[in-house]
C-alpha positions in Angstrom: 47.4 103.2 25.9 47.7 99.4 25.6 44.7 97.2 26.0 44.5 95.3 29.2 44.9 91.5 28.6 41.5 90.1 27.8 39.8 93.4 27.0 37.7 93.1 23.9 38.1 95.8 21.3 36.2 96.5 18.1 37.2 94.6 15.0 38.1 97.4 12.5 36.7 96.9 9.0 36.5 99.0 5.9 32.9 99.9 6.8 33.5 101.0 10.4 37.1 102.3 10.4 35.9 105.9 10.2 33.9 105.5 13.4 36.5 103.7 15.6 39.4 106.0 14.6 37.6 109.3 14.3 38.5 110.2 17.9 42.1 110.8 16.8 41.1 114.4 16.1 38.5 114.6 18.8 35.6 114.4 16.5 32.6 112.0 16.5 31.5 110.7 13.1 28.6 108.7 11.7 27.6 107.3 8.4 25.1 109.8 6.8 22.4 109.5 4.2 22.8 112.2 1.6 19.2 111.8 0.5 17.2 112.2 3.7 19.9 113.4 6.2 19.5 110.4 8.5 22.4 109.1 10.5 23.0 105.4 9.8 24.2 103.3 12.7 25.6 100.7 12.7 27.0 101.4 9.3 25.1 99.8 6.4 25.2 100.0 2.6 21.7 101.5 2.5 19.6 104.0 4.5 17.0 102.2 6.6 14.6 105.1 6.2 14.6 106.0 2.5 16.7 103.1 1.2 19.0 105.4 -0.6 22.6 104.2 -1.3 23.9 107.8 -1.4 25.8 107.8 1.8 28.9 109.4 3.3 30.5 110.2 6.6 29.4 113.2 8.7 31.1 114.9 11.6 28.6 115.6 14.4 28.8 117.9 17.4 29.5 115.1 20.0 26.4 116.2 21.9 23.9 113.7 23.1 21.1 113.0 25.6 21.4 110.3 28.3 18.6 108.0 27.1 19.2 105.2 29.7 21.8 103.7 31.9 22.5 100.8 34.3 25.2 100.6 37.0 26.9 97.3 36.5 28.0 95.5 39.7 28.3 91.9 38.7 30.6 91.8 35.7 34.2 93.0 35.8 36.4 93.1 32.7 40.1 93.7 32.3 40.6 97.4 32.4 37.0 97.9 33.3 36.4 96.9 36.9 32.9 97.0 38.4 31.1 99.1 39.2 30.8 101.0 36.0 28.0 102.7 34.0 26.7 101.2 30.8 24.6 103.8 29.0 22.7 104.5 25.9 22.9 108.1 24.5 20.8 109.6 21.8 22.8 111.6 19.3 21.7 115.2 19.1 21.7 115.4 15.3 19.4 112.3 15.0 18.1 110.9 18.3 16.9 107.8 16.5 20.6 106.7 16.8 21.7 105.5 20.2 25.2 104.6 21.1 26.0 102.1 23.8 28.8 103.6 25.8 30.1 104.4 29.3 29.5 107.5 31.3 32.7 108.9 32.9 33.7 111.6 35.3 30.4 111.4 37.2 29.2 109.4 40.2 26.4 107.1 39.1 24.0 108.5 41.8 24.2 112.0 40.1 23.1 110.8 36.7 19.5 111.3 35.5 17.7 110.5 32.4 17.5 113.3 29.8 20.9 114.7 31.0 22.9 116.3 28.2 26.3 114.6 27.7 29.4 115.3 25.6 31.7 112.9 23.9 35.3 112.2 25.1 37.6 109.6 23.7 39.7 106.9 25.2 42.5 105.6 23.0 43.3 101.9 23.3 45.8 100.7 20.7 44.3 101.8 17.3 40.8 102.4 18.7 39.3 105.5 20.0 36.3 104.5 22.2 33.6 107.3 22.3 32.7 107.7 26.0 30.5 110.5 27.4 30.5 112.8 30.3 27.8 115.1 31.7 27.6 118.5 30.0 28.2 121.3 32.5 25.3 123.6 33.5 22.8 122.0 31.1 19.2 121.3 32.1 17.7 117.8 31.3 16.2 117.5 27.9 13.3 115.4 26.6 14.0 111.8 26.2 14.0 110.3 22.7 10.8 108.6 21.6 10.2 105.3 19.9 9.6 105.3 16.1 6.4 103.4 17.0 4.8 104.0 20.4 4.3 100.7 22.3 0.4 100.9 22.2 0.4 101.3 18.4 2.2 98.1 17.2 -1.1 96.4 16.2 -1.4 99.1 13.5 1.6 97.6 11.7 0.7 93.9 11.7 0.3 92.4 8.3 -3.1 90.8 7.7 -3.4 87.0 7.3 -2.6 85.8 3.8 -5.0 82.9 3.7 -8.3 82.0 5.2 -6.9 78.7 6.5 -4.2 78.5 9.1 -1.2 76.1 9.1 -1.6 75.9 12.9 -4.8 73.8 12.4 -2.8 71.0 10.8 -0.4 70.3 13.7 -0.5 69.3 17.3 2.0 68.8 20.2 1.9 65.1 21.1 4.9 64.4 23.3 7.1 66.1 25.9 10.2 65.0 27.7 12.7 66.5 30.2 16.1 65.2 31.3 17.4 65.8 34.8 17.5 69.5 35.6 20.2 70.8 38.0 23.3 72.8 38.8 26.6 71.3 37.7 25.3 67.8 36.8 28.7 67.1 35.2 26.9 65.0 32.5 27.7 65.2 28.8 25.2 67.5 27.1 24.4 65.0 24.4 23.4 62.5 27.0 20.9 65.0 28.5 19.5 65.5 25.0 19.0 61.8 24.4 17.3 61.5 27.8 14.8 64.2 26.9 14.2 62.9 23.4 13.6 59.4 24.5 11.1 60.6 27.1 9.2 62.8 24.6 9.0 60.0 22.0 7.7 57.6 24.6 5.3 60.1 26.0 3.8 60.5 22.5 3.5 56.7 22.1 5.9 56.7 19.2 9.2 55.0 18.3 12.4 56.4 16.9 11.4 54.9 13.6 8.3 57.2 13.5 10.5 60.4 13.8 11.1 61.9 10.4 12.1 65.4 11.4 14.6 67.1 13.8 14.6 70.7 14.9 16.6 72.6 17.4 18.0 76.0 18.6 20.7 77.3 18.3 22.2 74.6 16.2 25.8 73.2 16.0 28.6 73.9 18.4 28.5 74.0 22.2 28.4 77.9 22.3 29.6 78.1 25.8 27.3 75.5 27.3 24.3 76.5 25.2 24.0 73.3 23.2 25.1 69.8 22.6 26.1 70.0 18.9 22.7 70.4 17.3 21.0 68.2 14.7 24.4 66.9 13.6 25.3 65.5 17.0 21.9 64.0 17.7 21.4 62.4 14.3 24.9 61.0 14.5 24.1 59.5 17.9 20.7 58.1 17.1 20.7 57.4 13.3 17.2 58.8 12.7 17.7 59.8 9.1 15.2 62.7 9.0 13.5 63.8 5.8 13.6 67.3 7.2 15.8 69.1 9.7 16.3 72.6 11.0 18.8 74.3 13.4 19.7 77.9 13.8 19.8 81.0 16.0 18.1 83.5 13.7 14.6 82.3 14.4 11.6 83.2 16.6 13.6 82.7 19.8 14.3 79.2 21.1 10.7 78.3 20.4 11.4 79.1 16.8 12.5 75.5 16.3 9.0 74.4 17.2 7.3 76.9 14.9 9.6 75.7 12.1 8.6 72.1 12.9 4.9 73.1 12.6 5.5 74.6 9.2 7.3 71.5 8.0 4.6 69.2 9.2 1.8 71.4 7.9 3.6 71.5 4.5 3.9 67.7 4.3 7.7 67.5 4.7 7.5 65.5 7.9 4.9 63.6 10.0 6.5 63.7 13.5 9.2 66.2 14.2 11.4 65.9 17.4 12.3 69.4 18.7 15.0 69.7 21.4 16.9 72.3 23.4 19.8 71.5 25.7 21.8 73.7 28.1 24.8 72.8 30.2 25.9 76.2 31.3 26.5 75.3 34.9 28.8 72.3 34.1 30.5 74.3 31.4 31.3 77.2 33.7 32.6 74.8 36.3 34.8 73.0 33.8 36.1 76.4 32.6 37.0 77.3 36.1 38.9 74.1 36.4 40.8 74.8 33.1 39.3 71.7 31.5 37.5 73.6 28.7 38.3 76.9 26.9 35.9 79.8 26.7 33.8 79.2 23.5 33.8 82.9 22.6 37.5 83.4 23.3 38.9 85.9 25.8 39.6 89.4 24.7 40.7 90.1 21.2 38.5 91.8 18.6 34.8 91.8 18.5 32.2 92.9 15.9 29.8 93.9 18.7 29.0 97.5 19.2 28.3 96.8 22.9 31.0 94.5 24.3 33.8 97.1 24.2 31.9 99.1 26.7 31.3 96.2 29.1 27.8 95.6 27.9 28.5 91.8 27.8 25.1 90.5 28.9 21.5 90.8 27.9 21.0 92.0 31.5 22.6 95.3 30.6 20.2 96.0 27.7 17.1 94.9 29.6 18.1 96.8 32.7 18.3 100.0 30.7 14.8 99.3 29.3 13.5 98.5 32.8 14.9 101.8 34.0 13.0 103.7 31.3 9.8 101.7 32.0 10.1 102.8 35.7 10.8 106.4 34.6 7.8 106.6 32.2 5.2 104.5 34.0 6.1 104.6 37.6 7.1 101.0 37.8 9.1 100.1 40.9 11.6 97.6 42.0 8.8 95.9 43.9 6.8 95.5 40.7 9.6 93.3 39.3 9.8 91.6 42.7 6.2 90.3 42.5 7.2 88.3 39.4 10.2 86.8 41.1 8.2 85.9 44.2 5.4 84.3 42.1 7.9 82.1 40.2 9.5 81.0 43.5 6.1 80.1 45.1 5.3 77.9 42.1 8.7 76.3 42.1 8.2 75.2 45.7 5.6 72.8 44.4 7.9 71.5 41.5 10.4 68.8 42.4 12.4 69.5 39.3 13.0 73.2 40.1 16.6 74.3 41.0 15.4 76.9 43.6 12.6 75.7 45.8 13.2 77.5 49.1 10.7 80.2 50.1 11.5 83.8 49.3 10.1 87.0 50.7 10.1 90.5 49.3 12.8 91.4 51.8 14.9 88.6 50.4 14.4 89.8 46.9 15.1 93.5 47.7 18.2 92.7 49.7 19.8 90.3 47.2 23.2 91.4 45.8 22.9 93.8 42.9 23.7 92.6 39.4 23.1 95.6 37.2 20.6 98.2 38.4 17.7 97.8 38.8 18.3 94.0 38.6 19.4 92.0 41.6 20.2 88.3 41.8 16.6 87.2 41.8 15.7 89.2 38.7 18.0 86.9 36.8 17.3 83.3 35.6 19.2 80.3 37.0 22.0 78.8 34.8 21.5 75.1 34.9 22.0 71.8 33.0 19.1 70.2 31.3 17.3 69.3 28.1 13.7 69.6 26.9 12.2 67.8 23.9 8.8 68.3 22.3 7.2 66.2 19.5 5.2 68.1 16.8 2.9 65.8 14.8 0.3 66.1 12.0 -3.0 66.6 13.6 -4.6 63.6 11.9 -1.9 61.3 13.2 -2.0 62.9 16.6 -5.5 61.8 17.4 -4.5 58.1 17.4 -1.5 58.6 19.8 -1.1 57.8 23.5 -2.4 61.0 24.9 -4.9 63.7 23.8 -3.1 66.2 21.6 -2.5 69.8 22.5 -3.6 71.9 19.6 -2.0 75.0 18.2 -4.4 77.9 18.0 -2.0 80.6 16.7 1.5 81.9 16.5 2.9 85.4 16.6 6.2 86.1 14.8 6.2 89.4 13.0 9.1 91.7 13.4 8.1 95.4 13.5 10.8 97.2 15.3 14.6 97.1 14.8 16.3 94.0 15.8 19.5 95.7 17.1 19.3 95.4 20.8 20.3 99.0 21.6 18.4 100.6 18.7 15.0 99.1 19.4 12.1 99.8 21.7 12.9 102.0 24.7 10.6 100.8 27.5 10.0 97.1 26.8 12.0 94.1 25.8 12.7 94.4 22.1 10.9 91.9 19.8 7.9 91.4 22.1 5.3 94.0 21.1 5.2 93.1 17.4 5.0 89.4 17.9 2.3 89.7 20.6 0.2 92.0 18.3 0.6 89.5 15.5 -0.6 86.6 17.6 -4.0 88.1 18.2 -4.7 88.7 14.5 -4.5 84.9 13.9 -7.2 83.9 16.4 -10.7 84.9 17.6 -9.6 84.1 21.2 -8.7 87.1 23.4 -6.4 87.6 26.4 -9.3 87.0 28.8 -9.6 83.4 27.3 -6.1 82.4 28.5 -6.0 80.1 31.5 -2.2 79.8 31.9 0.6 82.0 30.7 4.1 80.6 30.5 6.1 83.8 29.5 9.8 84.1 28.9 11.5 85.3 32.1 15.2 85.3 31.5 14.9 88.4 33.6 11.9 89.8 35.4 11.7 92.6 32.8 11.2 90.0 30.0 8.1 88.7 31.7 6.7 92.2 32.5 7.1 93.1 28.8 5.2 90.1 27.6 2.4 90.7 30.1 1.8 94.2 28.8 2.4 93.3 25.1 -0.1 90.4 25.1 -2.8 92.7 26.6 -3.2 91.1 30.0 -3.0 94.7 31.3 -2.5 97.9 29.4 0.8 99.3 28.3 2.4 100.9 31.4 -0.1 99.3 33.8 2.0 96.4 35.1 2.6 98.3 38.4 -1.0 98.0 39.4 -1.6 94.6 37.7 1.3 92.9 39.5 0.9 94.7 42.9 0.7 92.1 45.6 1.1 89.2 43.2 -2.5 88.1 43.4 -3.4 88.4 39.7 -0.5 86.2 38.6 -0.9 83.5 41.3 -2.1 80.0 40.4 -5.6 81.0 41.5 -5.4 84.5 40.0 -6.7 85.9 36.8 -3.5 85.0 34.9 -1.7 82.0 36.4 1.9 82.8 35.4 5.0 80.5 34.9 3.4 77.8 37.0 6.5 75.5 37.1 8.7 78.3 38.6 9.8 79.9 35.4 13.4 80.3 34.4 13.9 82.5 37.5 13.5 79.5 39.8 13.0 76.3 37.8 16.1 77.0 35.6 17.2 78.6 32.4 15.9 76.2 29.7 15.5 79.0 27.1 11.8 78.9 26.8 11.4 75.2 26.0 10.7 74.5 29.7 7.9 76.9 29.5 6.4 75.0 26.5 6.8 71.7 28.5 4.9 73.2 31.4 2.1 74.6 29.1 1.5 71.1 27.7 1.6 69.6 31.2 -1.0 72.1 32.3 -3.3 71.7 29.4 -3.2 67.9 29.8 -4.0 68.3 33.5 -0.7 66.6 34.4 1.0 69.3 36.5 0.3 67.8 39.9 0.3 70.1 42.9 0.7 73.1 40.7 -2.1 72.3 38.3 -4.4 75.2 37.4 -8.0 73.9 37.5 -9.8 73.8 34.2 -6.8 74.9 32.1 -7.9 74.9 28.4 -6.0 77.7 26.8 -2.3 78.5 27.3 0.1 81.0 25.9 3.9 80.4 25.7 6.5 83.0 24.6 10.2 82.6 24.0 13.1 84.8 23.2 15.1 87.2 25.3 16.3 90.0 23.0 16.6 87.6 20.1 13.9 87.8 17.5 11.1 86.2 19.6 7.9 84.2 19.1 4.7 83.4 20.9 2.4 80.4 20.6 -1.2 80.1 21.7 -2.3 76.5 22.6 -5.6 74.9 23.4 -6.9 71.5 24.4 -8.8 69.3 22.0 -12.1 70.3 23.5 
């Protein structure tokens, strides 16, 4: 069978060839640790569990358990038209290994978690894709379990290494935002400069005072996800920083700010300008017009273990986790809906928000499906815009234009696997560990938080952070969110007070930080939470994530 034009297929390497070609004889194979008998996936030169290098290839039965699935409605691919089922299956011989795959020969409404499945192969060119179909006359089995149960992550947090904290040596002194909107048709670097100029002025500084630059994800436009990074901004402004940072393998988009804090605390810089720019809406419009080429190419070969099966978006992974959360804890579609409605109600009071029209639960439930259980309003709003934040040394901050916002603690520790489809089952990966880490670096507790600006690329991100940070117990979001009262501006946990990414726009967590500073300064206008003194901000949507606890000078 020939690949449909534009269909992404795996890139065959010496390390993975055995896997992608094993279907030629109808057998499924995995890398195998000879020392502890674990299956190793994706292939690696060492066993994760015992660190032995004695590995080989093992033929397995091809039996698995349906560990999670989502019915994709929004995204169609060449040779894979929507709707189709993206699934994770746990391999019978070692359920710690989960394959992202497609379920075939079964209507989606007949699938159920725990269902036994068998492998079948689809050959496309030199690749044999392992797909799965329901096993006949087999009762449901127990679902796989996490290596670490969600409520036990705190047991694995490393203790503080020093009695003093680097957080005490830094402050946030300036914030700036460019225009935010859909298809602004403005050069992304221009948006960046607008936000940076505003942040520097807000801090009462000049460009000459800035001696550090920090950004996420770094150079390149990445499909509308940046303006060119530090290289582009320094070339445009001539800042000549003594320290700079840009990269994607950090604590989510907010990692650029945490890196800046470390640089300032370590004496490498005095005032670091952190920035984040997106121009997805304009980029997508230009791509439709044929004026720019897709950044990631079209079709061809990919190193991803998910894209060949149509799992092209973070939505697919998070939707599967949301399904499992619903299955285990009784969470409902309406539970997620209260998050979306809360963000929209807050956005109505924010003149910079992309979506400001009122929304009802009926509007939410009747919105077009994206990938079950997510509908349109479970997903954040692609937009154009830039956010900038100035991180300063705390001693310098006290003499600047506005009272500084102080940093109480950060949470950054990775405890679970980073691989999206091998990580925590019921929550967004890279949330539980970072949240547990945060509370070991402060004497403050969840009850002390006055405003929470929590990453909401999808409603499930936000739900995961609420539980992970202890604003309710693990699995208790259904009751905590019911009716939306607890997360309203006058509730026990005012949440995403500017509208969040679901209604304000996808600013990759930096917009959340901008709002937290605005709230703690008392500058949020009609959406201001009275007496806000402590705020928590998280960032990262399936990337390694981070969380920051802020407080006023009082």
